[in-house]
VEXKE-728079 format. One line per field, with one value per residue (C-alpha): residue number from 1; residue in three letters; x, y, z. Coordinates in pm, whole numbers. Each point is the difference from the previous one (the first is absolute). Last residue first. Layout:
<recs>
i	[NUM;...];
aa	[Ala;...];
c1	[X;...];
c2	[Y;...];
c3	[Z;...];
</recs>
This chain:
<recs>
i	[245;244;243;242;241;240;239;238;237;236;235;234;233;232;231;230;229;228;227;226;225;224;223;222;221;220;219;218;217;216;215;214;213;212;211;210;209;208;207;206;205;204;203;202;201;200;199;198;197;196;195;194;193;192;191;190;189;188;187;186;185;184;183;182;181;180;179;178;177;176;175;174;173;172;171;170;169;168;167;166;165;164;163;162;161;160;159;158;157;156;155;154;153;152;151;150;149;148;147;146;145;144;143;142;141;140;139;138;137;136;135;134;133;132;131;130;129;128;127;126;125;124;123;122;121;120;119;118;117;116;115;114;113;112;111;110;109;108;107;106;105;104;103;102;101;100;99;98;97;96;95;94;93;92;91;90;89;88;87;86;85;84;83;82;81;80;79;78;77;76;75;74;73;72;71;70;69;68;67;66;65;64;63;62;61;60;59;58;57;56;55;54;53;52;51;50;49;48;47;46;45;44;43;42;41;40;39;38;37;36;35;34;33;32;31;30;29;28;27;26;25;24;23;22;21;20;19;18;17;16;15;14;13;12;11;10;9;8;7;6;5;4;3;2;1];
aa	[Thr;His;Gln;Arg;Thr;Lys;Ala;Glu;Leu;Gly;Pro;Pro;Thr;Phe;Leu;Ser;Glu;Pro;Leu;Glu;Asp;Leu;Phe;Glu;Ile;Arg;Glu;Ile;His;Thr;His;Gly;Thr;Pro;Gln;Gly;Gly;Val;Tyr;His;His;Glu;Thr;Ala;Ala;Tyr;Leu;Arg;Gly;Asp;Gln;Thr;Arg;Phe;Asp;Glu;Tyr;Ala;Ala;Gly;Phe;Glu;Met;Met;Gly;Met;Ala;Gly;Ser;Val;Thr;Gly;Leu;Ser;Arg;Val;Ile;His;Gly;Ser;Glu;Pro;Glu;Ile;Ala;Val;Lys;Ile;Val;Leu;Ser;Glu;Asn;Val;Pro;Leu;Glu;Leu;Met;His;Leu;Met;Ser;Asp;Gly;His;Lys;Gln;Ile;Gly;Leu;Asp;Arg;Leu;Gln;Ser;Arg;Ala;Gln;Leu;Leu;Asn;Trp;Pro;Leu;Gly;Ile;Arg;Met;Ala;Gln;Leu;Leu;Gln;Ala;Asp;Arg;Tyr;Pro;Lys;Ser;Met;Gln;Gln;Glu;Arg;Lys;Trp;Ala;His;Pro;Gly;Asn;Leu;Ile;Arg;Leu;Glu;Glu;Thr;Asp;Pro;Tyr;Gln;Ile;Glu;Ile;Arg;Met;Gln;Asp;Pro;Pro;Leu;Tyr;Thr;Arg;Val;Ile;Arg;Gly;Glu;Met;Lys;Arg;Met;Asn;Ser;Tyr;Thr;Val;Gly;Thr;Gln;Arg;Val;Gly;Arg;Pro;Gly;Asn;Leu;Ala;Ala;Glu;Gly;Gly;Tyr;Ala;Ser;Val;Val;Lys;Leu;Leu;Leu;Ala;Asp;Leu;Ala;Asp;Thr;Glu;Ala;Ala;Ala;Val;Pro;Leu;Ala;Phe;Asn;Leu;Leu;Ala;Phe;Leu;Leu;Thr;Leu;Val;Ala;Arg;Met;Met];
c1	[20279;-344;-174;330;-29;-329;142;273;-226;-223;-371;-86;-83;-357;-188;220;-182;-355;-264;-204;-404;-85;-269;-13;-28;-184;29;164;72;311;75;313;274;-167;266;-12;322;-57;-388;-183;-392;-160;-336;-169;-12;7;-237;14;-329;120;30;-145;64;106;11;242;389;269;381;274;363;235;406;245;354;289;170;-395;-292;-321;-370;-258;-378;-306;-366;-369;35;-395;-139;-332;-23;329;134;350;356;282;313;347;386;257;325;131;-293;-366;-115;-339;-184;-427;-193;-384;-155;-215;-79;28;357;164;-56;106;-133;226;381;-42;330;-25;287;-220;-316;347;-287;-233;181;124;-379;-103;137;183;64;129;200;155;79;139;209;82;75;269;177;78;117;205;188;-85;-2;41;-229;-262;-12;83;-36;144;-59;-333;-13;-151;-35;-51;-31;-44;-160;58;-167;-391;55;-10;111;18;11;190;-22;140;14;-257;-228;-14;-60;-35;-126;-83;7;-112;146;-118;197;141;312;60;-398;-39;-324;-29;-244;-108;98;14;131;7;185;-115;-277;-34;-89;-128;-195;-158;-131;-223;23;138;-193;-44;343;58;-270;113;374;-198;-148;375;159;-238;-2;372;35;-231;186;-34;328;135;-176;214;-141;24;-181;-368;135;-31;-387;-127;227;-194;-362;112;82;-322;-253];
c2	[13384;181;-200;-29;325;-12;-259;146;330;-248;-31;-279;180;-97;178;335;-57;178;-234;125;-55;-191;-393;5;-341;-67;-281;-236;-321;-161;-418;-216;-214;-311;-221;-53;76;329;124;286;21;306;112;350;-129;326;103;374;224;263;-294;-357;-373;-298;-193;-284;14;-269;106;-138;-47;-243;22;-126;-41;162;170;91;-77;155;-169;241;-240;174;-43;56;230;89;-42;-144;-295;-55;18;128;-179;219;-66;232;-61;177;-83;100;213;77;-355;40;-382;-6;-253;-96;-93;-387;32;-283;-11;224;-205;160;184;88;164;263;208;420;183;167;104;175;306;-211;-229;337;85;-286;-20;351;-83;-365;164;215;-343;-136;246;7;-347;51;307;-296;-227;328;12;260;429;19;288;-187;-240;130;-55;124;-68;229;94;-245;88;-259;168;-238;43;-104;-118;55;-56;302;-66;195;-79;248;-62;152;-241;95;155;150;-202;38;-236;56;-296;-28;-257;-362;-237;-358;124;-289;23;356;187;265;306;309;270;9;247;14;203;121;-285;-218;114;-376;-74;379;-84;-274;-39;-339;-225;133;-24;-343;-142;234;-189;-359;11;176;-315;-255;160;-21;-338;65;242;343;215;110;312;298;203;350;69;114;-295;-244;87;-12;-370;-150;128;-87;-378;-18;78];
c3	[17366;50;226;134;138;117;211;180;109;224;-134;-246;-335;-169;220;-103;-316;105;-186;-269;-127;281;5;377;161;333;268;-208;210;-38;128;81;-68;-102;-230;-324;-59;184;23;85;21;-137;92;-89;-441;-244;-230;-175;-3;253;251;-78;253;-42;311;-128;-88;-13;32;-73;9;-160;26;-212;103;209;-339;-99;-115;106;-90;71;38;43;7;27;-307;-76;-360;118;-209;-70;353;-68;120;-31;-50;76;-132;124;-45;-391;1;65;-173;19;59;-84;212;-107;364;74;311;286;92;-297;-295;-334;-316;-211;-20;-186;4;68;-219;-253;279;227;69;45;268;190;-8;169;252;71;421;-127;-257;351;216;-290;-35;343;-29;-284;232;211;-244;-111;284;307;127;304;165;61;-219;-338;-355;-286;-397;22;365;208;369;310;349;268;365;319;346;-57;-354;-228;-404;-279;-314;-321;-390;-301;-307;-253;124;366;289;356;284;349;236;390;138;150;216;-66;-80;-218;-139;-99;-6;-232;135;-261;-208;-400;-158;-420;-265;-335;-34;-300;-315;-130;328;0;-305;115;351;91;-74;-370;8;74;-215;-306;110;43;-345;-187;183;-162;-372;-4;-80;-304;-104;-126;-56;336;215;39;250;-101;387;-106;-291;273;90;-430;-47;301;-147;-295;103;239;-357];
</recs>
């Protein structure tokens, strides 16, 4: 019965499930649990756009700032952070990424794509169903969590840890590889809430290389039908020109 329901749900998005096999049963059951937890059909379809507003704390800066994240699937994102003494602007637009008006390298772009995919969880996982690798149940602290892995491209891999009982995604770990080596960006999620029928984590704890770097609390989340393209173009004529080259 569970497989039949999952097959029907995935058919809504023209998903092709693998040929029935015993090794896929656990993954299919887990994905059904995730779909149910994150809003049923809403979890499958995903939002057209997302805007998150809240506060973030940087361990390096030792200060709190106001944050606005805007995401347009699959790979457009804008992050604005207003600290008391400065501000940050990061933009991802397809193959391009900027920090303020400076175009950044591919590893930075991959790191931003990872952030965008986190905002789009679990919808981005479900869209990539055929590429998911089931890593099975693993111990994390005092918890036993079901791990999934998604190779995004040749230099970016994301893993997620899911509570088998609730279907909640409680951790993610992105590995970015480049000329300078490999970097790991982690996040732990808690304080799950519901908005417009969709589940989201209101609190995130951030890590780089296993070391804590800060945390973010989402005060408000909006699921939007559309977002202006201008949000994903950095200010300045030179930056706009680079985007189209």
